[in-house]
C-alpha positions, 0 to 999 in steps of 0.5 A: 499500499503506497503512502499519500506522499508517494502518490502525490510524488507519482501525479507530480512526475506524471504531469511533469512528464506529459506536460514536458512532452505534450507542450514540448511537442508543439515547441519542436513542431514550431522549431522545425517549421521555423528552421525550414519554410518547406518543413511540415514540422511534426504536424497534427498526427505527431502532436496527437501521438506525442500526447497519446503515446506519453499519457499511455506510458504514464498510466501504466507507469504509475497507475499502481501507485496513484491511479494514474489520474494525471488530470484534475478532470479524473480526479474530480470524478473520482471525488464526485463518486466518492472514490476518493476523499476531499482532502486527497482530491485537493492534493492530487490536484495540487500535485498535478498543477505543480507538476505542470508548472515545473514542466512549463518552467523547465521548457521555457529554461531550455528552449529558446524564446524564439521557438516557444514564444509564438506558440506560447509554450504550447498553451491551448487556445481557440481558433479564430472565430470559434466561441468560448461556448463551443470551445467548452462544449467540445472540451467537454465532450472529448474529455467525457469520452476520456474520463469514460474510457478511464473508468471503463478500463482503469476503474471497472474491475470487469473491464476486458482491458483492464491490464492495459488501461494506459493503452486505451486511454492513451489511444482515446486522447490521440483520437480526441486530439485528431478531432479537436486540436484545430479548433481548441487544441484539445487539452481535455485537462486543466493541468495541461493548460495551466502550467503553459499559461502561467509561464507564457502569460497566455490567459486568453479563453483559459476558463474554457480549459478548466469549465469544459474538461471539469464538466465533462469528467464529472458527467463521464464518471457519474454516468459510468458509476450510475449506469455500470458500477452500481453493484460494485463498492467504491475501489 
């Protein structure tokens, strides 16, 4: 049985690595495009795979320690369904936000300003003419799919793919990004948005990346809990 301090450390490290690779892939794309006008960079598929594959690896790596939440939307879903207490949920969210912030400062420290500033260090934002309401709705739906998959694979002990939950969660994130990246940058995670936004001082439409994912995560967790986990005790 792991201590709370160990669980918090796992959440911190997991989000640090996730933001490092995720936001870093966006900076890499900018670097490649700036180096050669003809370069396609790593593109949408590369960014989607960087996020999804990293999440898959991390859920597998730390899932047995902390549950592998790595996202306040997942943690709040666990809290709403009474799978974690209030204090633990708050501490998880703090650890996740600190992990994101640390990764953002690290990226800003090692990547030249000329490459990370044009993309605001990978801070998610809305495409022009895409309203905040549309952004929140799309983020909510994508996060619903992500958290629903999390509950179906990592929480439900009867799930057919429980042992490889990380792959299912990572693939879900990948396809979500393929859909949502052109419109909202497909954060699906308040922590993913927070660190880069603070370091890059890019707060435009930031509320979208809290309200949308949290609503989608809560809805997914309640739906799965009430419909499919009714006869199971909380984990």
